[in-house]
C-alpha positions in Angstrom: -6.3 -27.7 -19.3 -6.3 -25.6 -16.0 -8.7 -23.1 -15.6 -7.6 -19.4 -15.9 -10.2 -18.5 -13.4 -7.4 -20.6 -10.7 -4.6 -18.2 -11.9 -3.4 -16.2 -9.1 0.1 -14.3 -8.4 1.4 -14.0 -5.0 -1.6 -15.6 -3.6 -3.5 -12.8 -4.8 -6.0 -13.6 -7.8 -5.3 -12.2 -11.0 -8.5 -12.8 -12.5 -11.3 -10.5 -12.4 -14.4 -11.2 -10.5 -17.4 -12.5 -13.3 -19.2 -9.8 -14.1 -22.4 -11.8 -13.3 -21.6 -11.8 -9.7 -21.2 -15.8 -9.7 -19.1 -17.2 -6.8 -15.6 -18.4 -6.8 -15.0 -22.4 -6.4 -17.4 -24.0 -8.1 -16.4 -26.9 -11.1 -16.3 -24.4 -14.4 -17.9 -27.3 -16.6 -18.7 -27.1 -20.0 -18.1 -23.2 -21.2 -18.6 -21.4 -24.7 -16.2 -21.8 -26.6 -15.4 -18.7 -26.7 -14.7 -18.2 -23.5 -12.6 -21.3 -23.4 -10.5 -19.6 -26.6 -10.3 -16.5 -25.1 -9.3 -17.9 -21.6 -6.4 -19.6 -23.3 -4.7 -16.4 -24.0 -5.7 -16.9 -28.0 -7.8 -14.0 -28.5 -10.6 -11.8 -27.4 -13.5 -13.4 -27.4 -15.1 -11.2 -29.5 -12.8 -12.6 -32.1 -13.2 -16.2 -31.0 -17.0 -15.8 -32.2 -15.7 -14.5 -35.5 -13.4 -17.6 -35.8 -16.4 -20.2 -34.7 -18.7 -18.8 -37.7 -15.6 -19.1 -39.9 -15.8 -23.1 -38.9 -12.4 -22.8 -37.8 -12.5 -24.7 -34.5 -13.3 -28.1 -34.0 -14.0 -30.0 -30.1 -12.7 -33.1 -30.4 -12.4 -33.3 -34.2 -15.6 -32.2 -35.2 -15.8 -28.9 -36.3 -17.8 -26.3 -34.0 -20.5 -23.6 -34.3 -21.5 -20.5 -32.2 -22.9 -21.2 -29.1 -20.8 -24.8 -28.4 -19.3 -25.5 -25.1 -16.3 -27.7 -24.2 -14.6 -28.5 -21.3 -10.8 -27.1 -21.2 -9.8 -30.2 -19.0 -10.6 -33.0 -21.2 -11.6 -31.5 -24.5 -9.3 -31.1 -27.3 -9.6 -27.3 -28.9 -8.3 -26.6 -31.9 -8.1 -23.9 -34.1 -7.5 -24.4 -37.8 -6.3 -28.1 -36.6 -4.0 -27.0 -33.7 -4.7 -27.3 -30.3 -5.1 -23.9 -28.1 -1.9 -24.3 -25.6 -2.1 -24.7 -21.8 -3.3 -21.0 -21.1 -0.2 -18.4 -19.7 0.1 -17.0 -16.3 -2.2 -14.1 -16.5 -0.3 -11.1 -17.8 -1.0 -7.4 -18.1 1.2 -5.4 -19.5 2.0 -1.2 -19.9 3.4 -0.1 -23.4 4.3 3.7 -24.2 3.1 3.2 -28.2 4.9 5.4 -30.5 3.1 7.1 -33.0 3.0 5.1 -36.4 2.6 1.9 -34.8 -1.2 -0.3 -35.1 -3.2 -1.2 -32.1 -3.6 -4.8 -33.4 -2.3 -8.2 -33.3 -1.4 -7.7 -37.0 -2.1 -5.7 -39.9 -2.9 -6.9 -43.7 -1.1 -3.6 -44.8 2.5 -4.7 -43.2 2.2 -1.6 -41.1 4.4 -1.7 -37.5 2.1 -3.4 -35.2 2.7 -3.2 -31.5 3.3 -6.3 -30.9 6.6 -6.0 -32.8 7.6 -4.0 -29.9 7.5 -6.8 -27.4 10.5 -9.4 -27.0 9.8 -12.9 -28.6 9.4 -14.8 -25.8 7.3 -11.4 -23.8 4.6 -11.1 -26.8 3.2 -14.8 -27.1 -0.9 -14.1 -26.4 -0.8 -11.1 -25.7 -3.1 -8.5 -27.5 -4.2 -4.7 -26.5 -7.0 -3.9 -24.6 -9.0 -1.3 -27.0 -6.9 0.8 -29.2 -5.3 3.9 -29.6 -4.9 5.5 -33.3 -2.3 4.8 -35.4 -1.6 9.1 -35.2 -1.7 8.8 -31.9 0.7 7.8 -28.9 0.9 6.9 -25.4 -0.7 5.0 -22.8 -2.1 1.3 -24.1 -2.6 -2.1 -22.1 -1.7 -5.2 -23.4 -2.7 -8.5 -21.8 -3.3 -12.5 -22.5 -6.5 -12.2 -20.7 -10.1 -12.2 -22.8 -11.9 -12.3 -19.9 -10.1 -9.3 -18.4 -10.2 -7.3 -22.3 -13.7 -7.8 -21.8 -14.1 -6.3 -18.7 -12.2 -3.2 -19.5 -13.9 -2.4 -22.5 -17.1 -3.2 -20.7 -19.0 0.5 -20.3 -19.4 -1.1 -16.2 -15.4 -0.6 -16.1 -15.7 3.0 -18.1 -12.0 4.0 -16.0 -11.0 7.7 -17.3 -8.5 7.7 -19.7 -6.4 10.8 -19.7 -4.7 12.6 -22.8 -2.2 15.5 -23.4 -3.6 17.4 -26.5 -1.7 19.9 -29.0 -4.4 21.7 -31.1 -3.7 25.0 -33.7 -4.7 27.7 -32.3 -6.1 29.2 -29.1 -9.6 28.0 -28.7 -12.3 29.7 -26.8 -13.8 29.0 -23.5 -17.0 29.0 -25.0 -15.7 26.3 -27.1 -14.1 24.2 -24.4 -17.3 24.7 -22.7 -18.9 23.1 -25.0 -16.8 20.3 -25.2 -16.9 19.9 -21.2 -20.7 19.2 -21.9 -20.6 17.0 -25.1 -21.2 17.2 -28.2 -22.8 15.1 -31.8 -21.2 12.9 -33.3 -22.9 10.9 -35.6 -26.1 11.7 -33.8 -25.2 10.8 -30.5 -23.7 13.3 -27.8 -20.8 12.6 -26.4 -20.2 12.0 -22.6 -19.0 14.8 -20.5 -15.5 15.8 -20.5 -13.0 17.4 -18.6 -10.7 20.0 -20.4 -8.4 22.4 -19.6 -5.9 24.2 -21.2 -2.5 24.0 -20.2 -0.6 26.7 -21.5 0.4 28.1 -25.5 3.0 28.2 -28.0 3.2 29.9 -31.5 -0.2 29.4 -32.4 -0.7 26.0 -30.7 -2.8 25.4 -27.5 -1.6 22.0 -25.2 -5.0 20.7 -23.5 -5.3 18.5 -21.2 -8.5 16.0 -21.7 -10.0 13.4 -19.6 -12.8 11.0 -20.7 -14.6 7.9 -19.7 -15.9 6.8 -23.1 -13.9 5.9 -26.3 -15.1 6.5 -29.4 -13.1 6.2 -32.6 -10.7 9.0 -33.0 -13.4 10.4 -30.4 -10.8 13.8 -29.4 -9.8 14.4 -33.4 -13.3 14.6 -34.3 -14.5 17.0 -31.4 -11.2 19.1 -32.2 -12.1 19.5 -35.6 -15.7 20.0 -35.2 -14.6 22.9 -32.8 -12.2 24.3 -35.5 -9.3 23.2 -33.6 -7.2 20.4 -35.3 -5.1 17.9 -33.1 -1.4 18.4 -34.1 -0.4 15.5 -31.6 -1.9 13.2 -29.2 -0.7 11.4 -26.8 -2.7 9.2 -23.9 -1.1 9.9 -20.4 -2.6 7.7 -17.9 -5.3 5.5 -18.0 -6.8 5.1 -14.7 -4.7 5.7 -12.2 -2.2 3.8 -14.7 0.5 6.6 -15.7 3.0 7.0 -18.0 5.4 8.3 -15.9 9.0 8.0 -17.2 8.3 4.8 -19.3 10.1 5.6 -22.4 8.3 5.7 -25.5 8.2 2.2 -27.6 9.1 0.2 -24.0 7.0 -1.8 -21.6 6.9 -2.6 -18.3 4.6 -5.3 -16.4 1.7 -3.6 -14.4 1.9 -4.7 -10.4 -0.6 -6.1 -8.1 -2.3 -3.4 -7.0 -2.3 -1.5 -10.5 -4.1 -4.7 -11.3 -6.7 -4.3 -8.4 -7.3 -0.8 -9.6 -8.2 -1.6 -13.2 -10.6 -4.4 -12.7 -12.5 -2.7 -9.5 -15.1 -0.8 -11.0 -14.6 3.1 -10.7 -16.4 4.6 -7.6 
């Protein structure tokens, strides 16, 4: 099985640099199984660790455990008895997620998921990078590269995310300044945020919010704490990657320049 570390598009490497700064070009040899599985685009590395704990992964017919290693070029790695497929070329897509769609590869409750918005030949191996809650809409990245998902969700690559948020009422400047400085959520302060008032209309206010962290439902919880519940929340950009004119429910592949912008640490 070919290693994703050697993949490129038009001669440009589309695999992120190793986080530990190791040099490229050396034989990979044995790698931890969660990394092998993620590199094949099966799932994220964290999910692969869960599969190993559950005893669902085998190597050359033997049940594997967390911490075991394999060489994807010589070993037969299976999940639930089925061999993992040869890694697809690396892909990274931007999706304009509608409200009511779950940012997941499956949902036990049978709700619509983001992969339902993609053609069958496109969705293979893809998974969301991070998440956007079901009640929110807008920009969401999907990839088939577990290592890329790990990198993009690592604090070192905490790219700014931009939101347009309608809230109830008209927040006073003092409230917006509290939001900018940071507020305690579950005993931990939020990081400083950029918050600007764009317009007001019929008792509602449109805010632009820029964050470099993404706790669960953070914007909704902060707005509620300040007494101005969210009416509508749309993520319009991730770093320099903007929705632009991309219609809701549609997707597009990222180009090489956009890929580089995301995989380079913010300055």
